[in-house]
gemmi code that builds the backbone of each chain (N, CA, C; Angstrom):
import gemmi

chains = {
    "A": [
        ("UNK", (0.847, -1.188, 0.000), (0.000, 0.000, 0.000), (0.884, 1.241, 0.000)),
        ("UNK", (1.015, 1.885, -1.154), (1.931, 3.012, -1.287), (1.167, 4.312, -1.446)),
        ("UNK", (0.007, 4.428, -0.875), (-0.821, 5.607, -1.092), (-0.227, 6.858, -0.462)),
        ("UNK", (0.558, 6.694, 0.582), (1.177, 7.830, 1.269), (2.673, 7.546, 1.361)),
        ("UNK", (3.467, 8.486, 0.854), (4.906, 8.251, 0.794), (5.680, 9.395, 1.433)),
        ("UNK", (6.678, 9.028, 2.188), (7.648, 10.000, 2.672), (8.990, 9.541, 2.126)),
        ("UNK", (9.504, 10.256, 1.158), (10.656, 9.774, 0.411), (11.987, 10.018, 1.105)),
        ("UNK", (11.980, 10.872, 2.134), (13.235, 11.117, 2.849), (13.197, 10.369, 4.168)),
        ("UNK", (14.018, 9.336, 4.322), (14.003, 8.606, 5.591), (14.601, 9.408, 6.737)),
        ("UNK", (15.468, 10.369, 6.417), (16.083, 11.147, 7.494), (16.403, 12.557, 7.035)),
        ("UNK", (16.532, 13.443, 8.037), (16.817, 14.860, 7.774), (17.562, 15.417, 8.982)),
        ("UNK", (18.638, 16.140, 8.726), (19.374, 16.811, 9.811), (19.318, 18.317, 9.578)),
        ("UNK", (19.056, 19.059, 10.652), (18.899, 20.509, 10.561), (19.583, 21.140, 11.764)),
        ("UNK", (20.169, 22.291, 11.569), (20.768, 23.023, 12.683), (19.676, 23.678, 13.528)),
        ("UNK", (19.922, 23.695, 14.814), (19.002, 24.365, 15.739), (18.761, 25.808, 15.268)),
        ("UNK", (17.501, 26.232, 15.318), (17.146, 27.591, 14.932), (16.771, 27.740, 13.469)),
        ("UNK", (17.154, 26.759, 12.654), (16.819, 26.832, 11.234), (15.463, 26.188, 10.975)),
        ("UNK", (15.020, 26.221, 9.732), (13.741, 25.640, 9.369), (13.908, 24.163, 9.024)),
        ("UNK", (12.991, 23.346, 9.496), (12.905, 21.947, 9.077), (11.707, 21.827, 8.141)),
        ("UNK", (11.924, 21.174, 7.013), (10.832, 20.944, 6.067), (10.730, 19.454, 5.805)),
        ("UNK", (9.594, 18.894, 6.187), (9.358, 17.466, 5.962), (8.266, 17.326, 4.905)),
        ("UNK", (8.470, 16.397, 4.001), (7.587, 16.265, 2.851), (6.836, 14.940, 2.819)),
        ("UNK", (5.693, 14.983, 2.173), (4.844, 13.805, 2.082), (4.059, 13.885, 0.773)),
        ("UNK", (3.978, 12.788, 0.052), (3.209, 12.721, -1.181), (2.128, 11.652, -1.056)),
        ("UNK", (1.021, 11.868, -1.721), (-0.046, 10.872, -1.692), (-0.575, 10.657, -3.099)),
        ("UNK", (-1.223, 9.531, -3.294), (-1.687, 9.209, -4.643), (-3.208, 9.234, -4.759)),
        ("UNK", (-3.900, 9.086, -3.652), (-5.359, 8.960, -3.707), (-6.021, 10.336, -3.605)),
        ("UNK", (-6.638, 10.797, -4.663), (-7.251, 12.129, -4.682), (-8.511, 12.211, -3.813)),
        ("UNK", (-8.965, 11.071, -3.293), (-10.144, 11.088, -2.429), (-9.794, 11.412, -0.973)),
        ("UNK", (-8.513, 11.428, -0.623), (-8.143, 11.816, 0.746), (-8.580, 13.259, 0.986)),
        ("UNK", (-9.179, 13.524, 2.156), (-9.601, 14.892, 2.420), (-9.169, 15.422, 3.784)),
        ("UNK", (-8.363, 14.646, 4.476), (-7.902, 15.076, 5.796), (-6.506, 14.527, 5.991)),
        ("UNK", (-5.589, 15.411, 6.386), (-4.181, 15.045, 6.476), (-3.633, 15.473, 7.834)),
        ("UNK", (-2.727, 14.672, 8.343), (-2.206, 14.944, 9.677), (-0.705, 14.690, 9.708)),
        ("UNK", (-0.057, 15.315, 10.672), (1.323, 15.015, 10.997), (1.389, 14.563, 12.453)),
        ("UNK", (2.154, 13.495, 12.667), (2.392, 12.968, 13.993), (3.894, 12.935, 14.240)),
        ("UNK", (4.255, 13.101, 15.505), (5.640, 12.990, 15.938), (5.744, 11.751, 16.830)),
        ("UNK", (6.840, 11.028, 16.700), (6.986, 9.815, 17.511), (8.396, 9.733, 18.093)),
        ("UNK", (8.441, 9.645, 19.418), (9.696, 9.364, 20.107), (9.796, 7.850, 20.315)),
        ("UNK", (11.018, 7.334, 20.489), (11.179, 5.901, 20.768), (10.375, 5.466, 21.988)),
        ("UNK", (9.785, 4.310, 21.910), (9.016, 3.710, 23.014), (7.771, 4.509, 23.387)),
        ("UNK", (7.334, 5.402, 22.505), (6.079, 6.113, 22.729), (5.195, 5.961, 21.502)),
        ("UNK", (3.913, 6.275, 21.677), (3.015, 6.245, 20.537), (3.110, 7.530, 19.735)),
        ("UNK", (2.534, 7.533, 18.527), (2.501, 8.759, 17.727), (1.737, 9.861, 18.472)),
        ("UNK", (2.301, 11.066, 18.479), (1.663, 12.223, 19.111), (1.179, 13.164, 18.021)),
        ("UNK", (-0.093, 13.513, 18.074), (-0.669, 14.400, 17.075), (-0.018, 15.779, 17.146)),
        ("UNK", (0.350, 16.296, 15.964), (0.963, 17.624, 15.882), (0.023, 18.643, 15.278)),
        ("UNK", (-0.406, 18.370, 14.057), (-1.174, 19.361, 13.316), (-1.899, 18.641, 12.187)),
        ("UNK", (-3.033, 19.209, 11.784), (-3.791, 18.596, 10.700), (-4.261, 19.671, 9.725)),
        ("UNK", (-4.746, 19.199, 8.589), (-5.294, 20.124, 7.596), (-6.377, 19.415, 6.806)),
        ("UNK", (-7.453, 20.130, 6.590), (-8.532, 19.629, 5.753), (-8.245, 20.003, 4.308)),
        ("UNK", (-8.803, 19.238, 3.381), (-8.516, 19.485, 1.969), (-9.120, 20.793, 1.444)),
        ("UNK", (-9.969, 21.425, 2.228), (-10.522, 22.707, 1.783), (-9.556, 23.861, 2.049)),
        ("UNK", (-8.479, 23.564, 2.770), (-7.482, 24.599, 3.077), (-6.175, 24.273, 2.372)),
        ("UNK", (-5.297, 25.265, 2.274), (-3.964, 24.971, 1.763), (-2.874, 25.262, 2.792)),
        ("UNK", (-3.273, 25.770, 3.943), (-2.275, 26.060, 4.981), (-2.955, 26.035, 6.341)),
        ("UNK", (-2.230, 25.498, 7.314), (-2.687, 25.562, 8.692), (-1.469, 25.752, 9.588)),
        ("UNK", (-1.604, 26.658, 10.536), (-0.463, 27.047, 11.358), (-0.788, 26.868, 12.828)),
        ("UNK", (0.185, 26.371, 13.583), (0.017, 26.235, 15.030), (1.378, 26.443, 15.664)),
        ("UNK", (1.604, 27.668, 16.115), (2.889, 27.977, 16.741), (4.037, 27.821, 15.764)),
        ("UNK", (4.994, 26.994, 16.118), (6.169, 26.800, 15.252), (5.894, 25.865, 14.068)),
        ("UNK", (4.723, 25.247, 14.053), (4.413, 24.231, 13.047), (3.399, 24.764, 12.024)),
        ("UNK", (3.739, 24.571, 10.757), (2.828, 24.943, 9.673), (2.754, 23.778, 8.695)),
        ("UNK", (1.539, 23.424, 8.312), (1.359, 22.403, 7.299), (0.820, 23.070, 6.038)),
        ("UNK", (1.408, 22.708, 4.907), (0.976, 23.207, 3.613), (0.440, 22.031, 2.794)),
        ("UNK", (-0.652, 22.290, 2.099), (-1.250, 21.258, 1.249), (-1.350, 21.775, -0.175)),
        ("UNK", (-0.788, 21.018, -1.099), (-0.886, 21.328, -2.521), (-1.660, 20.182, -3.172)),
        ("UNK", (-2.969, 20.405, -3.346), (-3.830, 19.310, -3.830), (-3.512, 18.922, -5.257)),
        ("UNK", (-3.160, 19.885, -6.076), (-2.900, 19.552, -7.474), (-1.666, 18.666, -7.597)),
        ("UNK", (-0.694, 18.894, -6.721), (0.523, 18.074, -6.741), (0.410, 16.866, -5.832)),
        ("UNK", (-0.690, 16.767, -5.076), (-0.879, 15.695, -4.083), (0.334, 15.651, -3.150)),
        ("UNK", (0.607, 16.781, -2.563), (1.808, 16.941, -1.745), (1.484, 17.768, -0.512)),
        ("UNK", (1.999, 17.331, 0.630), (1.919, 18.174, 1.812), (3.289, 18.243, 2.481)),
        ("UNK", (3.468, 19.323, 3.203), (4.748, 19.497, 3.887), (4.501, 20.069, 5.273)),
        ("UNK", (5.435, 19.781, 6.142), (5.423, 20.308, 7.510), (6.657, 21.179, 7.674)),
        ("UNK", (6.432, 22.425, 8.083), (7.528, 23.334, 8.355), (7.615, 23.549, 9.866)),
        ("UNK", (8.824, 23.440, 10.385), (9.057, 23.697, 11.807), (10.059, 24.849, 11.891)),
        ("UNK", (9.596, 25.975, 12.455), (10.464, 27.149, 12.557), (10.259, 27.837, 13.911)),
        ("UNK", (11.317, 28.080, 14.693), (12.661, 27.548, 14.498), (12.761, 26.126, 15.041)),
        ("UNK", (13.616, 25.335, 14.478), (13.796, 23.964, 14.942), (14.545, 23.956, 16.279)),
        ("UNK", (14.146, 23.025, 17.142), (14.771, 22.896, 18.464), (15.246, 21.462, 18.647)),
        ("UNK", (16.258, 21.233, 19.469), (16.740, 19.863, 19.683), (15.643, 18.901, 20.130)),
        ("UNK", (14.674, 19.400, 20.904), (13.562, 18.559, 21.348), (12.641, 18.121, 20.230)),
        ("UNK", (12.800, 18.705, 19.040), (12.001, 18.295, 17.882), (12.547, 17.027, 17.250)),
        ("UNK", (13.713, 16.607, 17.670), (14.310, 15.391, 17.104), (13.415, 14.191, 17.405)),
        ("UNK", (12.914, 13.555, 16.354), (11.941, 12.471, 16.479), (11.671, 11.936, 15.073)),
        ("UNK", (10.827, 10.932, 14.996), (10.342, 10.462, 13.689), (8.991, 11.120, 13.429)),
        ("UNK", (8.833, 11.678, 12.247), (7.599, 12.371, 11.873), (6.868, 11.552, 10.813)),
        ("UNK", (5.587, 11.302, 11.081), (4.746, 10.560, 10.151), (3.663, 11.473, 9.603)),
        ("UNK", (3.443, 11.396, 8.296), (2.234, 12.003, 7.760), (1.188, 10.900, 7.631)),
        ("UNK", (-0.065, 11.305, 7.680), (-1.170, 10.360, 7.568), (-2.295, 11.031, 6.796)),
        ("UNK", (-3.093, 10.212, 6.147), (-4.201, 10.719, 5.346), (-5.423, 9.861, 5.577)),
        ("UNK", (-6.592, 10.474, 5.425), (-7.826, 9.703, 5.591), (-8.939, 10.351, 4.782)),
        ("UNK", (-10.097, 9.678, 4.797), (-11.291, 10.323, 4.278), (-11.856, 9.747, 3.014)),
        ("UNK", (-11.296, 8.627, 2.545), (-11.834, 8.089, 1.302), (-13.124, 7.323, 1.587)),
        ("UNK", (-14.171, 7.699, 0.899), (-15.440, 6.977, 0.910), (-15.951, 6.672, 2.298)),
        ("UNK", (-15.944, 7.649, 3.150), (-16.535, 7.476, 4.472), (-15.726, 6.651, 5.431)),
        ("UNK", (-14.499, 6.333, 5.087), (-13.657, 5.597, 6.012), (-12.849, 6.578, 6.845)),
        ("UNK", (-12.600, 6.266, 8.066), (-11.846, 7.161, 8.931), (-10.524, 6.557, 9.367)),
        ("UNK", (-10.143, 5.471, 8.717), (-8.836, 4.904, 9.030), (-7.764, 5.830, 8.478)),
        ("UNK", (-6.621, 5.821, 9.123), (-5.497, 6.610, 8.655), (-4.563, 5.713, 7.856)),
        ("UNK", (-4.078, 6.256, 6.754), (-3.008, 5.636, 5.995), (-1.742, 6.425, 6.311)),
        ("UNK", (-0.750, 5.729, 6.820), (0.477, 6.394, 7.258), (1.577, 6.295, 6.226)),
        ("UNK", (2.449, 7.307, 6.220), (3.701, 7.213, 5.501), (4.713, 6.429, 6.334)),
        ("UNK", (5.901, 6.237, 5.770), (6.933, 5.433, 6.430), (7.722, 6.210, 7.465)),
        ("UNK", (7.556, 7.529, 7.485), (8.228, 8.328, 8.504), (9.531, 8.945, 8.024)),
        ("UNK", (9.857, 10.099, 8.604), (11.137, 10.769, 8.383), (11.745, 11.051, 9.745)),
        ("UNK", (12.990, 10.588, 9.924), (13.671, 10.831, 11.200), (14.355, 12.188, 11.134)),
        ("UNK", (13.902, 13.110, 11.972), (14.476, 14.451, 12.037), (15.467, 14.528, 13.180)),
        ("UNK", (16.644, 15.035, 12.875), (17.650, 15.278, 13.911), (17.981, 16.765, 13.894)),
        ("UNK", (17.743, 17.428, 15.011), (18.054, 18.848, 15.121), (19.347, 18.968, 15.909)),
        ("UNK", (20.334, 19.534, 15.282), (21.681, 19.620, 15.853), (21.852, 20.914, 16.624)),
        ("UNK", (22.333, 20.774, 17.867), (22.526, 21.951, 18.721), (23.776, 22.735, 18.318)),
    ],
    "B": [
        ("UNK", (-3.284, 16.687, 30.449), (-4.046, 16.429, 29.233), (-4.438, 14.946, 29.202)),
        ("UNK", (-5.720, 14.662, 28.899), (-6.151, 13.254, 28.856), (-5.356, 12.470, 27.824)),
        ("UNK", (-5.163, 11.174, 28.109), (-4.392, 10.372, 27.179), (-4.964, 8.971, 27.096)),
        ("UNK", (-4.571, 8.288, 26.035), (-4.940, 6.890, 25.837), (-3.892, 6.038, 26.556)),
        ("UNK", (-4.332, 5.099, 27.367), (-3.373, 4.251, 28.069), (-3.523, 2.813, 27.612)),
        ("UNK", (-2.386, 2.132, 27.481), (-2.379, 0.747, 27.015), (-1.598, -0.125, 27.986)),
        ("UNK", (-2.120, -1.316, 28.202), (-1.423, -2.300, 29.025), (-1.513, -3.678, 28.381)),
        ("UNK", (-0.498, -4.528, 28.568), (0.804, -4.190, 29.141), (1.659, -3.439, 28.135)),
        ("UNK", (2.818, -2.971, 28.558), (3.708, -2.296, 27.610), (4.443, -3.331, 26.753)),
        ("UNK", (4.649, -4.514, 27.317), (5.325, -5.576, 26.575), (4.681, -6.906, 26.952)),
        ("UNK", (4.333, -7.693, 25.961), (3.714, -9.004, 26.171), (4.502, -10.037, 25.374)),
        ("UNK", (4.954, -11.054, 26.073), (5.653, -12.161, 25.412), (4.770, -13.391, 25.521)),
        ("UNK", (4.513, -14.037, 24.404), (3.552, -15.142, 24.356), (4.078, -16.239, 23.442)),
        ("UNK", (3.767, -17.454, 23.799), (4.110, -18.582, 22.940), (3.169, -18.634, 21.743)),
        ("UNK", (3.702, -19.025, 20.598), (2.897, -19.182, 19.390), (1.725, -20.123, 19.675)),
        ("UNK", (0.558, -19.735, 19.169), (-0.637, -20.542, 19.371), (-1.461, -20.153, 20.584)),
        ("UNK", (-0.883, -19.344, 21.453), (-1.613, -18.902, 22.639), (-2.481, -17.697, 22.315)),
        ("UNK", (-3.486, -17.500, 23.141), (-4.347, -16.331, 23.019), (-3.720, -15.156, 23.767)),
        ("UNK", (-3.918, -13.969, 23.261), (-3.414, -12.780, 23.944), (-4.484, -11.689, 23.896)),
        ("UNK", (-4.583, -10.939, 24.966), (-5.515, -9.800, 25.026), (-4.723, -8.543, 25.329)),
        ("UNK", (-4.853, -7.580, 24.464), (-4.217, -6.277, 24.655), (-5.303, -5.299, 25.092)),
        ("UNK", (-4.935, -4.482, 26.097), (-5.950, -3.625, 26.705), (-5.661, -2.149, 26.468)),
        ("UNK", (-6.729, -1.387, 26.390), (-6.632, 0.042, 26.116), (-7.723, 0.756, 26.899)),
        ("UNK", (-7.371, 1.916, 27.433), (-8.389, 2.804, 27.997), (-8.366, 4.075, 27.162)),
        ("UNK", (-9.379, 4.254, 26.309), (-9.413, 5.454, 25.464), (-9.689, 6.709, 26.292)),
        ("UNK", (-9.560, 7.846, 25.681), (-9.902, 9.115, 26.332), (-11.403, 9.128, 26.593)),
        ("UNK", (-11.803, 9.605, 27.762), (-13.138, 9.317, 28.292), (-14.291, 9.857, 27.451)),
        ("UNK", (-14.174, 10.975, 26.808), (-15.308, 11.502, 26.044), (-15.240, 11.125, 24.559)),
        ("UNK", (-14.305, 10.246, 24.216), (-14.170, 9.848, 22.819), (-15.143, 8.728, 22.485)),
        ("UNK", (-15.584, 8.740, 21.235), (-16.619, 7.797, 20.802), (-16.119, 6.771, 19.795)),
        ("UNK", (-14.966, 7.059, 19.166), (-14.442, 6.190, 18.116), (-13.118, 5.595, 18.589)),
        ("UNK", (-12.953, 4.310, 18.351), (-11.792, 3.603, 18.849), (-11.155, 2.803, 17.715)),
        ("UNK", (-9.838, 2.695, 17.793), (-9.089, 2.090, 16.696), (-7.950, 1.237, 17.250)),
        ("UNK", (-7.571, 0.237, 16.463), (-6.324, -0.474, 16.674), (-5.485, -0.400, 15.396)),
        ("UNK", (-4.203, -0.124, 15.585), (-3.217, -0.140, 14.520), (-2.064, -1.036, 14.976)),
        ("UNK", (-1.247, -1.468, 14.016), (-0.035, -2.171, 14.406), (1.125, -1.683, 13.536)),
        ("UNK", (2.318, -1.862, 14.081), (3.534, -1.520, 13.341), (4.521, -2.656, 13.506)),
        ("UNK", (4.706, -3.420, 12.449), (5.752, -4.430, 12.439), (7.087, -3.700, 12.324)),
        ("UNK", (8.099, -4.244, 12.980), (9.409, -3.585, 13.038), (9.894, -3.209, 11.643)),
        ("UNK", (10.212, -1.923, 11.477), (10.753, -1.462, 10.199), (9.712, -1.167, 9.141)),
        ("UNK", (8.424, -1.333, 9.497), (7.367, -1.110, 8.504), (6.457, 0.031, 8.940)),
        ("UNK", (5.467, 0.308, 8.094), (4.535, 1.394, 8.373), (3.579, 1.040, 9.500)),
        ("UNK", (2.989, 2.068, 10.076), (1.848, 1.874, 10.960), (0.650, 1.505, 10.088)),
        ("UNK", (-0.014, 0.383, 10.424), (-1.112, -0.129, 9.583), (-2.413, -0.179, 10.372)),
        ("UNK", (-3.478, 0.212, 9.747), (-4.806, 0.159, 10.354), (-5.277, -1.289, 10.482)),
        ("UNK", (-5.867, -1.601, 11.625), (-6.468, -2.920, 11.821), (-7.993, -2.831, 11.831)),
        ("UNK", (-8.517, -1.987, 12.726), (-9.963, -1.992, 12.941), (-10.419, -0.686, 13.576)),
        ("UNK", (-11.650, -0.295, 13.264), (-12.283, 0.832, 13.952), (-13.582, 0.355, 14.580)),
        ("UNK", (-13.985, 1.029, 15.640), (-15.089, 0.546, 16.489), (-15.884, 1.744, 16.941)),
        ("UNK", (-17.199, 1.660, 16.753), (-18.075, 2.753, 17.162), (-19.417, 2.190, 17.560)),
        ("UNK", (-19.990, 2.707, 18.625), (-21.334, 2.308, 19.045), (-21.414, 0.797, 19.243)),
        ("UNK", (-20.363, 0.255, 19.851), (-20.297, -1.164, 20.206), (-20.259, -2.124, 19.034)),
        ("UNK", (-19.830, -1.636, 17.904), (-19.630, -2.564, 16.810), (-18.489, -2.106, 15.905)),
        ("UNK", (-17.950, -3.062, 15.160), (-16.883, -2.755, 14.224), (-17.457, -1.935, 13.076)),
        ("UNK", (-16.811, -0.797, 12.794), (-17.270, 0.019, 11.670), (-16.436, -0.239, 10.412)),
        ("UNK", (-15.202, -0.656, 10.611), (-14.360, -0.983, 9.465), (-13.218, -1.875, 9.940)),
        ("UNK", (-12.776, -2.769, 9.077), (-11.601, -3.579, 9.396), (-10.778, -3.786, 8.142)),
        ("UNK", (-9.490, -4.006, 8.346), (-8.593, -4.241, 7.220), (-8.514, -5.733, 6.933)),
        ("UNK", (-7.811, -6.047, 5.850), (-7.664, -7.465, 5.491), (-6.779, -8.198, 6.485)),
        ("UNK", (-5.991, -7.446, 7.257), (-5.154, -8.070, 8.290), (-6.041, -8.631, 9.397)),
        ("UNK", (-7.129, -7.961, 9.667), (-8.017, -8.288, 10.788), (-8.878, -9.480, 10.403)),
        ("UNK", (-8.283, -10.671, 10.480), (-9.019, -11.875, 10.091), (-9.722, -12.486, 11.300)),
        ("UNK", (-10.189, -13.719, 11.145), (-11.004, -14.351, 12.192), (-10.238, -14.593, 13.490)),
        ("UNK", (-8.909, -14.480, 13.442), (-8.126, -14.657, 14.666), (-8.211, -13.444, 15.592)),
        ("UNK", (-8.663, -12.329, 15.035), (-8.723, -11.083, 15.785), (-10.155, -10.774, 16.212)),
        ("UNK", (-10.291, -10.178, 17.376), (-11.588, -9.655, 17.780), (-11.365, -8.443, 18.684)),
        ("UNK", (-12.363, -7.594, 18.746), (-12.306, -6.426, 19.621), (-13.574, -6.393, 20.457)),
        ("UNK", (-13.421, -5.737, 21.606), (-14.541, -5.689, 22.531), (-14.414, -4.456, 23.400)),
        ("UNK", (-15.566, -3.933, 23.799), (-15.588, -2.881, 24.807), (-16.405, -3.458, 25.967)),
        ("UNK", (-15.728, -4.197, 26.849), (-16.449, -4.980, 27.855), (-17.145, -4.148, 28.926)),
        ("UNK", (-16.664, -2.916, 29.123), (-17.317, -2.031, 30.088), (-17.252, -0.621, 29.524)),
        ("UNK", (-17.512, 0.374, 30.344), (-17.561, 1.723, 29.804), (-16.222, 2.363, 29.538)),
        ("UNK", (-15.142, 1.666, 29.929), (-13.849, 2.338, 29.784), (-12.820, 1.559, 28.968)),
        ("UNK", (-12.838, 0.236, 29.037), (-11.798, -0.532, 28.365), (-12.171, -0.869, 26.924)),
        ("UNK", (-11.131, -1.010, 26.107), (-11.290, -1.437, 24.717), (-10.183, -2.459, 24.478)),
        ("UNK", (-10.562, -3.684, 24.116), (-9.551, -4.737, 24.039), (-9.422, -5.295, 22.635)),
        ("UNK", (-8.221, -5.786, 22.346), (-7.937, -6.515, 21.112), (-7.499, -7.914, 21.518)),
        ("UNK", (-8.186, -8.912, 20.998), (-7.834, -10.291, 21.294), (-7.319, -10.952, 20.030)),
        ("UNK", (-6.210, -11.664, 20.185), (-5.711, -12.511, 19.099), (-5.851, -13.929, 19.600)),
        ("UNK", (-6.648, -14.721, 18.909), (-7.056, -16.013, 19.442), (-5.924, -17.043, 19.444)),
        ("UNK", (-5.217, -17.161, 18.377), (-4.141, -18.147, 18.269), (-2.977, -17.456, 17.577)),
        ("UNK", (-2.042, -16.961, 18.381), (-1.010, -16.088, 17.839), (-0.046, -16.834, 16.916)),
        ("UNK", (0.453, -16.080, 15.928), (1.447, -16.583, 14.988), (2.702, -15.731, 15.126)),
        ("UNK", (3.803, -16.259, 14.626), (5.060, -15.510, 14.711), (4.928, -14.127, 14.062)),
        ("UNK", (4.190, -14.080, 12.956), (4.064, -12.807, 12.226), (3.151, -11.797, 12.914)),
        ("UNK", (2.549, -12.163, 14.028), (1.774, -11.196, 14.810), (2.678, -10.332, 15.695)),
        ("UNK", (3.954, -10.666, 15.752), (4.887, -9.857, 16.538), (4.943, -8.447, 15.963)),
        ("UNK", (4.647, -7.452, 16.798), (4.561, -6.068, 16.333), (4.274, -5.170, 17.526)),
        ("UNK", (4.327, -3.864, 17.280), (3.774, -2.879, 18.237), (2.311, -2.690, 17.878)),
        ("UNK", (1.458, -2.771, 18.868), (0.037, -2.553, 18.662), (-0.363, -1.255, 19.351)),
        ("UNK", (-0.926, -0.357, 18.553), (-1.338, 0.942, 19.072), (-2.858, 1.040, 19.095)),
        ("UNK", (-3.359, 1.516, 20.207), (-4.763, 1.852, 20.334), (-4.905, 3.361, 20.116)),
        ("UNK", (-6.004, 3.790, 19.527), (-6.257, 5.216, 19.327), (-7.730, 5.489, 19.554)),
        ("UNK", (-8.029, 6.738, 19.857), (-9.436, 7.133, 19.993), (-9.605, 8.547, 19.459)),
        ("UNK", (-10.831, 8.863, 19.071), (-11.140, 10.212, 18.604), (-12.538, 10.585, 19.056)),
        ("UNK", (-12.747, 11.921, 19.197), (-14.058, 12.427, 19.620), (-15.118, 12.108, 18.599)),
        ("UNK", (-14.751, 12.337, 17.360), (-15.688, 12.238, 16.266), (-14.981, 11.470, 15.171)),
        ("UNK", (-15.675, 11.174, 14.109), (-15.067, 10.367, 13.068), (-14.355, 11.198, 12.016)),
        ("UNK", (-14.878, 12.372, 11.731), (-14.316, 13.115, 10.621), (-13.622, 14.373, 11.116)),
        ("UNK", (-12.442, 14.627, 10.567), (-11.692, 15.841, 10.851), (-11.444, 16.096, 12.328)),
        ("UNK", (-11.360, 15.011, 13.074), (-10.923, 15.094, 14.464), (-9.747, 14.127, 14.596)),
        ("UNK", (-8.629, 14.605, 15.122), (-7.449, 13.730, 15.137), (-7.630, 12.543, 16.072)),
        ("UNK", (-7.042, 11.440, 15.681), (-6.982, 10.286, 16.550), (-5.785, 10.460, 17.486)),
        ("UNK", (-6.003, 10.107, 18.746), (-4.950, 10.206, 19.745), (-4.512, 8.789, 20.105)),
        ("UNK", (-3.211, 8.581, 20.107), (-2.655, 7.243, 20.240), (-2.090, 6.991, 21.634)),
        ("UNK", (-2.185, 5.736, 22.057), (-1.470, 5.299, 23.237), (-0.011, 4.994, 22.909)),
        ("UNK", (0.736, 4.608, 23.931), (2.167, 4.325, 23.746), (2.438, 2.924, 23.214)),
        ("UNK", (1.396, 2.141, 23.054), (1.552, 0.856, 22.394), (1.875, -0.294, 23.323)),
        ("UNK", (1.595, -1.489, 22.827), (2.010, -2.738, 23.470), (2.917, -3.463, 22.491)),
        ("UNK", (4.125, -3.770, 22.966), (5.019, -4.567, 22.122), (4.671, -6.030, 22.321)),
        ("UNK", (4.210, -6.698, 21.288), (3.857, -8.115, 21.345), (4.953, -8.936, 20.698)),
        ("UNK", (5.513, -9.847, 21.477), (6.567, -10.730, 20.969), (6.060, -12.157, 21.026)),
        ("UNK", (6.026, -12.808, 19.882), (5.548, -14.192, 19.793), (6.769, -15.098, 19.634)),
        ("UNK", (6.882, -16.079, 20.527), (8.039, -16.983, 20.493), (7.686, -18.324, 19.856)),
    ],
}
model = gemmi.Model(1)
for chain_id, residues in chains.items():
    chain = gemmi.Chain(chain_id)
    for i, (resn, *xyz) in enumerate(residues, 1):
        res = gemmi.Residue()
        res.name, res.seqid = resn, gemmi.SeqId(i, " ")
        for name, pos in zip(("N", "CA", "C"), xyz):
            atom = gemmi.Atom()
            atom.name, atom.element = name, gemmi.Element(name[0])
            atom.pos, atom.b_iso = gemmi.Position(*pos), 0.0
            res.add_atom(atom)
        chain.add_residue(res)
    model.add_chain(chain)
structure = gemmi.Structure()
structure.add_model(model)
structure.setup_entities()
């Protein structure tokens, strides 16, 4: 099931700079997208979401952008902090009345102090 | 902040044995889910549950699996006769509503089948 893809398995960023994590999807019926952060030995923690009627949603240091024509979403973290180091998953849902999430494979972000 | 809690954190079971994984969803949530993550793979949907019945299940969720909400707080996943390939992290999640409300996840149960 390759409906949601995160093509970068890892990313390193200097503290204070911007982190940009990317996610692509193939199913045009998805209408709700989310980003989760995961630390080792913990469950995914919800970060931010966006509905398909919007192209941007912002919450503090986190902004999610949605480009429906390109079937692409991204998460921007500004400024990046060492505590942001974790695995980030994008997820999508909403096809035909289903509320299950389809997850990407994750991107490991390392913020260097 | 309310959270989803799962027990046990780690379960080791012999192949062929039954196992029950337990979850306490967030108290005002109405929708409940189980996902699993096999080591090195994606988080995969197993089943969703609403109003005391399964609303959707994946092809992974075969007759060996069942879910139950035995009382007002617990939500359980039972695997009747475990196989080696059932070894994975199992995550429980809950949400207030079904659409455009984020699912909140527990810290998972690591299931190891010997």
